C-alpha positions as CSV (number, residue, x, y, z in Angstrom):
1,M,14.4,5.9,-2.3
2,V,10.7,5.6,-1.7
3,R,9.2,7.9,0.9
4,R,7.3,6.2,3.7
5,I,3.6,7.1,3.7
6,D,1.8,6.7,7.0
7,A,-1.9,6.6,7.6
8,I,-2.2,10.4,8.0
9,D,-0.5,10.9,4.7
10,Q,-2.7,8.4,3.1
11,N,-5.8,10.2,4.4
12,I,-4.4,13.5,3.2
13,L,-3.9,12.1,-0.3
14,R,-7.3,10.5,-0.4
15,E,-9.0,13.8,0.6
16,L,-7.0,15.8,-1.9
17,Q,-7.8,13.4,-4.7
18,E,-11.5,13.9,-3.8
19,D,-11.2,17.7,-3.7
20,G,-8.0,19.4,-4.6
21,R,-9.5,22.8,-3.7
22,I,-10.2,21.9,-0.1
23,T,-8.8,24.4,2.4
24,N,-6.0,23.4,4.7
25,V,-8.2,24.0,7.7
26,E,-10.9,21.7,6.4
27,L,-8.3,19.1,5.3
28,S,-6.7,19.1,8.8
29,K,-10.1,18.5,10.4
30,R,-10.9,15.6,8.0
31,V,-7.5,13.9,8.7
32,G,-7.5,14.6,12.4
33,I,-4.5,16.8,12.9
34,S,-4.1,20.6,13.4
35,A,-3.6,22.9,10.4
36,P,0.2,23.7,10.7
37,P,1.4,20.1,10.6
38,C,-1.2,19.3,7.9
39,L,0.2,22.0,5.7
40,R,3.8,20.8,6.4
41,R,2.8,17.3,5.3
42,V,1.1,18.5,2.1
43,R,4.1,20.6,1.2
44,A,6.4,17.6,1.9
45,L,4.2,15.4,-0.3
46,E,4.5,18.0,-3.1
47,E,8.2,18.4,-2.7
48,D,8.7,14.7,-2.8
49,G,6.8,14.6,-6.1
50,I,4.0,12.4,-4.7
51,I,1.6,15.2,-5.3
52,R,2.5,16.2,-8.9
53,G,0.1,19.1,-9.2
54,Y,-3.5,20.3,-9.2
55,R,-5.9,20.7,-12.1
56,A,-9.5,21.0,-13.0
57,L,-11.2,18.0,-14.6
58,L,-13.2,19.2,-17.6
59,D,-16.2,17.6,-19.3
60,E,-15.0,17.2,-22.9
61,K,-18.5,16.7,-24.2
62,K,-19.7,20.0,-22.8
63,L,-16.8,21.6,-24.6
64,G,-17.8,20.2,-27.9
65,F,-15.6,17.1,-28.0
66,D,-18.4,14.5,-28.6
67,L,-16.1,11.8,-30.0
68,M,-13.7,9.8,-27.9
69,A,-11.6,7.0,-29.4
70,F,-8.5,4.9,-29.0
71,A,-5.8,4.7,-31.6
72,M,-3.4,1.7,-31.4
73,V,-0.2,2.6,-33.2
74,H,2.3,0.0,-34.5
75,L,5.7,1.5,-35.5
76,V,8.0,0.2,-38.2
77,S,11.0,0.3,-35.8
78,Q,11.1,0.1,-32.0
79,A,14.6,1.5,-31.8
80,E,14.9,3.9,-28.8
81,A,15.3,6.9,-31.1
82,D,12.2,6.1,-33.0
83,L,10.1,5.5,-29.9
84,S,11.3,8.8,-28.5
85,A,10.6,10.6,-31.7
86,F,7.1,9.3,-31.8
87,S,6.6,10.2,-28.1
88,E,7.7,13.8,-28.9
89,R,5.4,14.0,-31.9
90,V,2.4,13.0,-29.8
91,Q,3.0,16.0,-27.6
92,R,2.1,18.3,-30.5
93,W,-1.3,16.6,-31.3
94,P,-3.9,18.4,-29.2
95,L,-6.6,15.7,-29.9
96,V,-4.5,13.2,-28.0
97,R,-5.5,13.3,-24.3
98,S,-3.1,10.6,-23.1
99,C,-0.6,8.2,-24.6
100,W,1.0,5.0,-23.3
101,M,4.0,3.1,-24.7
102,L,3.1,-0.6,-24.5
103,S,4.8,-3.9,-24.8
104,G,3.4,-6.5,-27.3
105,E,1.9,-6.0,-30.7
106,V,0.9,-2.4,-30.2
107,D,3.6,0.2,-29.5
108,F,1.5,3.1,-28.4
109,L,-2.1,3.5,-27.2
110,L,-3.6,7.0,-27.7
111,L,-6.8,8.2,-26.1
112,C,-8.2,10.9,-28.4
113,V,-11.0,13.3,-28.4
114,A,-12.5,15.1,-31.3
115,P,-15.6,17.3,-32.0
116,D,-16.8,14.9,-34.7
117,L,-16.0,11.8,-36.8
118,R,-14.6,13.8,-39.7
119,T,-12.0,15.6,-37.5
120,F,-11.0,12.3,-36.0
121,Q,-10.7,10.7,-39.4
122,N,-8.4,13.6,-40.6
123,F,-6.3,13.1,-37.5
124,V,-6.0,9.3,-38.2
125,L,-4.8,10.2,-41.7
126,E,-2.1,12.5,-40.2
127,L,-1.2,9.9,-37.7
128,T,-0.9,7.1,-40.3
129,A,1.3,9.3,-42.4
130,A,3.7,10.1,-39.5
131,P,7.3,8.9,-39.8
132,N,7.9,5.3,-38.7
133,V,4.2,4.5,-38.4
134,R,3.4,1.0,-39.8
135,N,-0.3,0.9,-39.1
136,V,-3.0,2.4,-36.9
137,K,-6.1,0.6,-35.6
138,T,-8.9,2.7,-34.0
139,A,-11.8,2.0,-31.7
140,L,-14.6,4.5,-31.1
141,T,-15.9,4.5,-27.6
142,L,-19.5,3.8,-27.0
143,K,-19.8,4.5,-23.3
144,Q,-17.4,5.1,-20.5
145,A,-17.9,2.5,-17.7
146,K,-15.4,4.0,-15.3
147,D,-13.5,7.2,-14.9
148,A,-11.5,7.2,-11.7
149,P,-8.5,9.6,-12.1
150,V,-7.3,8.7,-8.6
151,V,-4.7,6.4,-7.1
152,P,-6.4,3.9,-4.8
153,M,-5.2,4.6,-1.2
154,E,-6.6,1.3,0.3
155,G,-3.7,-1.1,0.5
156,A,-1.1,1.5,-0.5
157,A,2.4,0.7,0.5
158,P,3.1,2.0,4.1
């Protein structure tokens, strides 16, 4: 069952996406309710799994990961066991920042970072040699046009 999100919850979620380190007192001021019910609402959103967690967003380039690329992976077999096995393998590759299973010609889309082209090329060789991989196509990123790690709260289901 989907939890009903009212306007106050939407405002809480919007504020927390902007600043996950905001104090409860400041959050309550911004959303227009007192601190105790604000904290109860945040805890309920956490318990319901709507708020999955909190983390720091890091600048990969400042940490030496100058290359960002996509790898499009086509598997030999799309049997559930093979898809699951590849998904599990992806978890062990630290250069893969995120991975999506897709419908269509590509089975998986991986967003990867690497300190340099040679490191990424070596990773692609490992990826290509992985069990059940038919082929891998890659695309190096030139420039990021948008990076919005937030869920839009405008028009969210009430």
